[in-house]
C-alpha positions as CSV (number, residue, x, y, z in Angstrom):
1,M,-24.4,-27.6,-6.5
2,K,-26.3,-28.0,-3.3
3,C,-30.0,-27.3,-3.1
4,N,-30.8,-23.8,-2.1
5,V,-34.4,-23.5,-3.5
6,G,-37.2,-25.0,-1.4
7,Q,-40.1,-27.0,-2.8
8,T,-42.6,-24.2,-2.6
9,E,-40.1,-21.7,-4.1
10,Q,-39.4,-24.3,-6.8
11,K,-43.1,-24.5,-7.8
12,L,-43.5,-20.7,-7.8
13,R,-40.3,-20.2,-9.9
14,V,-41.4,-22.7,-12.5
15,L,-45.0,-21.2,-12.7
16,A,-43.6,-17.7,-12.9
17,G,-41.2,-18.7,-15.6
18,I,-43.9,-20.3,-17.6
19,A,-46.0,-17.2,-17.3
20,I,-43.1,-14.9,-18.4
21,V,-42.4,-17.1,-21.4
22,G,-46.1,-17.1,-22.3
23,V,-46.4,-13.3,-22.1
24,G,-43.2,-12.9,-24.1
25,A,-44.5,-15.3,-26.7
26,Y,-47.9,-13.7,-26.8
27,F,-46.5,-10.2,-27.3
28,N,-43.7,-11.5,-29.5
29,L,-41.0,-10.3,-27.1
30,K,-38.2,-12.8,-27.6
31,G,-36.0,-11.2,-24.9
32,L,-38.8,-11.5,-22.3
33,A,-39.5,-15.1,-23.3
34,A,-35.8,-16.0,-23.0
35,L,-35.7,-14.2,-19.6
36,G,-38.5,-16.5,-18.4
37,L,-36.2,-19.5,-18.9
38,I,-34.1,-18.4,-15.9
39,P,-36.7,-19.1,-13.2
40,I,-37.7,-22.3,-14.9
41,V,-34.1,-23.6,-15.0
42,T,-33.3,-22.5,-11.4
43,G,-36.5,-24.1,-10.2
44,M,-35.9,-27.4,-11.9
45,L,-32.3,-27.6,-10.7
46,R,-33.3,-26.3,-7.2
47,Y,-30.2,-24.1,-7.2
48,C,-30.0,-20.4,-7.7
49,P,-26.7,-18.5,-7.9
50,A,-28.4,-15.3,-6.6
51,N,-29.7,-17.2,-3.5
52,H,-26.1,-18.5,-3.0
53,A,-24.7,-15.0,-3.3
54,I,-26.9,-13.5,-0.6
55,G,-26.6,-16.6,1.6
56,Y,-30.2,-17.7,1.4
57,N,-31.0,-21.4,1.6
58,G,-34.6,-22.5,1.2
59,C,-33.7,-26.2,1.5
60,A,-32.2,-25.8,5.0
61,V,-33.9,-27.9,7.7
62,H,-34.8,-25.7,10.6
63,P,-33.9,-27.1,14.1
64,H,-37.5,-26.5,15.4
65,H,-39.0,-28.8,12.7
66,K,-39.0,-32.3,14.0
67,V,-38.9,-35.2,11.7
68,K,-41.1,-38.1,12.7
69,S,-39.8,-41.6,11.9
70,A,-42.3,-44.1,10.6
71,V,-42.5,-47.4,12.5
72,L,-44.0,-50.2,10.5
């Protein structure tokens, strides 16, 4: 599985998943709490099958971003 979830998206997914699990646990909605595990897992793995299906890749390096090499 190649990375298709960027770092910012990863953090947002994990935070959203934690919030969904928290709301599900607070209101005793086990289905909602279980559903919250999906964004947590996809964020931690940095791979999302839905992103792959639509052809989105948040990890792709854009050609206009230049990588500076460090000289010590």
